[in-house]
N, C-alpha and C positions, 0 to 999 in steps of 0.2 A: 300684706302683699295681695295684689289682684291676681286671681286665678280664673282661667276659663276652662270649663269642662265641656267639650264638644263631642257629640255622639252622632253616629250614622247607623241607621237601622235598615233592615230589609223587610222580612215578613214579620218579625217579632218586635215591633216598635215599642210596645209597652214594656217588654222585658229589658230592652236596651235603655229605655228611659229610667227604669227603676235602678239599674246598675249605675248609670251616670249620676242620678240624684243621690245615691248612696255614697259614691266616691266624693261628691261635692259636700255632703253632710260631714263626712270624716275630715275633710280639709278645713271646713268652716270651724270645726271644733278646735282647731289649732289657732284660731283667731284671724283667719284670712277672709278676705272678701271674695266670694265665688259666684260666678255667673255660669248657668248651665244653658247651652245652646244646642239646638238640633240642626246639624249641618245641612240636612236636606230641606229644612223649612226656613232656615235663616241663611240663604246662600250669599247674601251681601254683607254678612257680619265681618267686622274687622277685628283682628286679634293683636294689633300693634300695641294697645294699651296694657296688655297683660304681661306680667313678669314670668308666669308659669302657665303652661298649656297642657291640659289632659285631653287626649284624643282616644275615643272608643269607637269600635266598629263591630258590627255583627258579621260573622263569616257568611258569605253567599255561595250559592252553588250546591248541588246535590251532595258533594263530599267536602264542602268547605274549601279552604285553601285560597280563597279570594276575598277581597273586600269590595264594598260598593264603589263604583267609578266616581261617585260624587265626592269621595274623600280627596282625591288628587285635585279635582277642579276647585273645591272649596279652599284647600290650603294654598293653591297657587294664587287665588284672588283675595286672600285674607289679610293682606298687608304685610308688614315686616315681621316675619316669624323666624327668620334666620338668626341663629345664635340663642334662641329662647330655650330654656330648660323645659323638658317635657316628660310626660308619662304616657305610655301606650297600653291599651287593653282591648281585648276582644272577649266576647261572651263565649261560654263553653258550648261546643257543639260536638256531636258524636265523633265526627271525623274532621280532620283538617284544621283544627283551631290553631295549632302550632304554625302551620304554613300561612294561615291568615294573619297571625300576629307578625310573622316575618315580613309579609307583604305590606302591612300597615307601617311597620318601622322603616322599611325601605322608602315608602312614600314620604314619610315625615323627614327622614334624613335627606331625601332628595330636595326638600325645601330648606335644608340647612338647620333643622331643629336638632337640639342636643338631647337625646333620649337618655334619661337618667336610670330608668327602670321600666319594666313591662310585665304584664300578667295576663293570664287567661282566667277570667272571673266566673265563678259558678253561681254565686248568690248575692243578693243585696247586702246581707250581713257581712260576708267576706269583703265585698267592695267597700263598705263603710270602714271596716277595720283597716284595710289597706290605705284608705284615704287619711285615717288618723295617723298612720305611721309614715306617710310620704314626707320626705324632707323637701318642702317647696322653697324654703329660703336659702 
């Protein structure tokens, strides 16, 4: 199965990239083909060819609770994503991670994506383990 892991970062690009790559490694260990994309650097990427889509975002703002504006713009221009099974995650932040996750899920559902599960990730090790357990098929 072809899987896309798309991540959006704010101030902590390296941390978000490590989480996204760890989720991708876990999914690859299930025998899937995984492409990792940075939404802010690959704004013209199309997700139509993928059967499963993982979207990760770093909470933004002093108290979190928000996600980068580029998430909505990217997903709106990413091709046919409606009806695609998906997984949402945000990185752990002191405050507001739950609200940020809710905002990410609302954005994904607004594009018609079917969110199977979601998480607030604390570390790459946790992210890889979750990637191993995700049911992408």
